[in-house]
N, C-alpha and C positions, 0 to 999 in steps of 0.2 A: 576304260580308265580315263578320267578327265584330265584336262590340260594342266590344271594346278598341281595335281599329283605327279604328272610326268615332269613338270618343271622342278619339283622338289627332288625327285630322284636324279635328274640330270645335274642339279646343283650339288647334291651329295656326292655323286660320283666324281665330278670335276674338282670339288673342294678336297675330296679325299686324295686324289692324285697329287694335287699341289702340296697340301700340308704334309702328308706322309713322305712324299719324295724329298721335300726340303729338310724335314726333321731327321729322317733316317740318314740322308747324305751328310748332313752337318755333324751328327753324333758319331757316325763311323769315321768321318775324316778327322775329327778331333781325337777320337780314342784310338784308332788304328793307324791313321795316316794313310797315304796312298800306296799301299802294299800291292804285291802281285795279284792277290785274289780280291782286291777291293770291289770291283764291279759285280762279281758274282755274290759276294757277301752283301753288298748294298741292295741288289735286286731281291735277294731272299728276305732281307730285313724289311724292305719296302713292301713286298707282297704280303707278309705277315701283318704288318701295321695296317695296310689297306683293308685286309679282311676284318680287322677289328674296328677300324674307324667308320666304315660305311654303315654297318648296323647301328653304331652309336649315334651317328649323325641323324639317321632316319628314325630311330626309336627314342633317343633322349632329347634330340634337338627340338622337336615340337613342344615337349613339356617344358623345357628350359625357356623357350621363346615365350610361351604363355605366362610363365612366372615373371619374366622380364617385362613383358607388356603390362601385366597387372601391377608391377612395382612402379611403373612410370605412368600409369593411367591417370593419376591425379596430379602429376607434376605439371606445372605450367610450362608452356613452350615459349621460347624466345625466337623472334625473327629478327635477323640482322640486316 
């Protein structure tokens, strides 16, 4: 496995932890409040979201990045 692929996987795993953690925590806190079972509910929601997000980042991410790169390929760049 080459270094570039390892870096992509490490980024996906790290970004998945941060994004799913923040989103699930915020949504549960807003909708349920900090009730007695908040932590267990949050961990369960976070783990489900994490299992969904990681494949999405690894499978959809490169295709989306290629489309974005192609969209901006002809755009002039500014240097400030």
